[in-house]
TIFIRO-588609 format. One record per residue (C-alpha): x, y, z; residue in three letters; residue number from 1. Coordinates in steps of 0.001 Angstrom, whole numbers, always signed. Example, Ala and Ser with C-alpha at 12.3 -4.5 7.8 and 13.67 -1.06 7.14 Angstrom:
BEGIN
      px      py      pz type seq
  +12300   -4500   +7800  Ala   1
  +13670   -1060   +7140  Ser   2
***
This chain:
BEGIN
      px      py      pz type seq
  -70121  -62670  -48948  Met   1
  -70165  -59603  -51062  Asp   2
  -66658  -58542  -51660  Ser   3
  -67581  -54937  -52249  Leu   4
  -68504  -54402  -48673  Ser   5
  -64837  -54949  -47627  Tyr   6
  -63422  -52198  -49806  Lys   7
  -61270  -49669  -47883  Thr   8
  -62722  -46153  -48153  Val   9
  -60320  -43260  -48351  Phe  10
  -61786  -39893  -47434  Val  11
  -60751  -36885  -49610  Asn  12
  -60889  -33296  -48568  Lys  13
  -64386  -32696  -49958  Gln  14
  -65841  -35792  -48256  Glu  15
  -64339  -35166  -44823  Ala  16
  -66928  -34554  -42156  Gln  17
  -65162  -31802  -40125  Lys  18
  -66853  -30462  -36979  Gly  19
  -65895  -28148  -34110  Trp  20
  -64936  -29503  -30794  Ile  21
  -64518  -27446  -27589  Leu  22
  -62049  -28738  -24974  Leu  23
  -61579  -27322  -21432  Asp  24
  -57975  -27638  -20213  Ala  25
  -58747  -26534  -16619  Glu  26
  -57075  -29053  -14227  Gly  27
  -55857  -31382  -16933  Gln  28
  -52279  -32739  -17191  Thr  29
  -50403  -31207  -20030  Leu  30
  -49188  -34244  -21996  Gly  31
  -52218  -36378  -21564  Arg  32
  -54523  -33560  -22667  Phe  33
  -52387  -32536  -25665  Ala  34
  -52203  -36095  -26915  Ser  35
  -55943  -36424  -26912  Glu  36
  -56298  -33062  -28613  Ala  37
  -53798  -34173  -31285  Ala  38
  -55778  -37357  -31918  Lys  39
  -58885  -35327  -32494  Ile  40
  -57008  -32907  -34765  Leu  41
  -55632  -35782  -36751  Arg  42
  -59038  -37548  -37045  Gly  43
  -57866  -40807  -35403  Lys  44
  -61160  -40899  -33329  Asn  45
  -63175  -41429  -36489  Lys  46
  -63925  -44563  -38349  Ala  47
  -63114  -42721  -41636  Ser  48
  -59494  -41913  -40605  Phe  49
  -57217  -41464  -43623  Thr  50
  -53549  -41217  -42719  Pro  51
  -52555  -38796  -45545  Asn  52
  -55509  -36450  -45325  Met  53
  -56820  -33768  -43033  Asp  54
  -59949  -35510  -41874  Cys  55
  -59894  -34393  -38197  Gly  56
  -62007  -31787  -36445  Asp  57
  -61328  -28151  -35575  Tyr  58
  -60382  -27953  -31935  Val  59
  -61005  -24937  -29667  Val  60
  -59260  -25088  -26253  Ile  61
  -60216  -22857  -23437  Ile  62
  -58506  -22151  -19976  Asn  63
  -55057  -22885  -21302  Ala  64
  -53458  -21009  -18368  Glu  65
  -55093  -23533  -15821  Lys  66
  -53213  -26580  -17322  Ile  67
  -51258  -28726  -14811  Asn  68
  -47682  -30173  -15027  Leu  69
  -46617  -32893  -12692  Thr  70
  -43630  -33086  -10540  Gly  71
  -41052  -30101  -10709  Lys  72
  -41621  -29486  -14546  Lys  73
  -42816  -25882  -13845  Trp  74
  -39147  -25001  -12929  Thr  75
  -37114  -27874  -14439  Asp  76
  -38547  -28261  -17926  Lys  77
  -36843  -26097  -20451  Val  78
  -38077  -24861  -23902  Tyr  79
  -35089  -24197  -26189  Val  80
  -35182  -21876  -29200  Arg  81
  -32560  -20238  -31410  His  82
  -32549  -16636  -32721  Thr  83
  -30533  -17668  -35813  Gly  84
  -27494  -15607  -34760  Tyr  85
  -24214  -17040  -33272  Pro  86
  -24730  -17672  -29586  Gly  87
  -28451  -17053  -30037  Gly  88
  -29728  -20038  -28007  Gln  89
  -32523  -18928  -25639  Arg  90
  -34128  -21030  -22771  Phe  91
  -37454  -20614  -21197  Thr  92
  -39280  -22505  -18345  Thr  93
  -42971  -23124  -18374  Pro  94
  -43426  -20641  -15494  Thr  95
  -41915  -17868  -17620  Glu  96
  -43843  -18867  -20663  Met  97
  -47135  -18944  -18631  Leu  98
  -46542  -15350  -17529  Ala  99
  -45986  -14100  -21111  Lys 100
  -47916  -16355  -23390  Phe 101
  -50255  -18727  -21447  Pro 102
  -51595  -20545  -24569  Ala 103
  -48150  -21304  -26034  Arg 104
  -47402  -24094  -23603  Ile 105
  -50305  -26036  -24909  Leu 106
  -49692  -25115  -28487  Glu 107
  -46072  -26301  -28363  Lys 108
  -47253  -29670  -26688  Ala 109
  -49788  -30262  -29386  Ile 110
  -47561  -29267  -32285  Lys 111
  -44874  -31782  -31007  Gly 112
  -47514  -34558  -31247  Met 113
  -48443  -33954  -34847  Leu 114
  -46600  -35275  -37890  Pro 115
  -43423  -33299  -38926  Lys 116
  -44453  -32599  -42497  Asn 117
  -46823  -30576  -44640  Arg 118
  -49890  -32445  -43153  Leu 119
  -48791  -31596  -39654  Gly 120
  -48390  -27867  -40415  Arg 121
  -51884  -27901  -42059  Glu 122
  -53399  -29738  -39102  Leu 123
  -51973  -27227  -36676  Phe 124
  -54004  -24491  -38254  Arg 125
  -57085  -26209  -36997  Asn 126
  -56353  -25703  -33361  Val 127
  -57325  -22581  -31535  His 128
  -55999  -22149  -27974  Val 129
  -57210  -19461  -25586  Tyr 130
  -56048  -18550  -22129  Ala 131
  -59443  -17622  -20697  Gly 132
  -62996  -18980  -21155  Thr 133
  -63836  -16495  -23980  Glu 134
  -63347  -17463  -27568  His 135
  -64529  -15994  -30928  Pro 136
  -65866  -19281  -32388  His 137
  -69420  -19165  -30989  Gln 138
  -70834  -18969  -34473  Ala 139
  -69344  -22359  -35351  Gln 140
  -71284  -23801  -32177  Ser 141
  -68447  -26120  -31058  Pro 142
  -69541  -29328  -29318  Lys 143
  -68171  -29446  -25826  Ala 144
  -66233  -32713  -25133  Val 145
  -65071  -33808  -21731  Thr 146
  -61956  -35968  -21784  Leu 147
  -61767  -38767  -19353  Ser 148
  -58046  -38713  -18488  Leu 149
***
């Protein structure tokens, strides 16, 4: 056996084959859809996955306002944020968030599934979530992928 064929290959930023993926969130369950999108962002669906590098694809998500939540999560789930001032804790439900910022529900779910470090913040810049079917990334010709969830 040739021992050179068993060398582990680490991909650097210049060698990463980054493409554009188009995902449709219509009728999908939030958590299951977000975890698949996070895997694609991270590059875990590729054979050349490198844990410490951004080797994933750019992800464009459309129809974010048509995402599904199971059970009573539309009213019982709570998003918590803090203004930074004393007594500044604010609570929001997905129903309220959908009315104001429809794409933010999916963005928060995906961001929570990425690493909590510099790499995760860099990876989150590669996701573009839109409430409707229109998106400004036609020039990149994203490849439409249907997720079997």
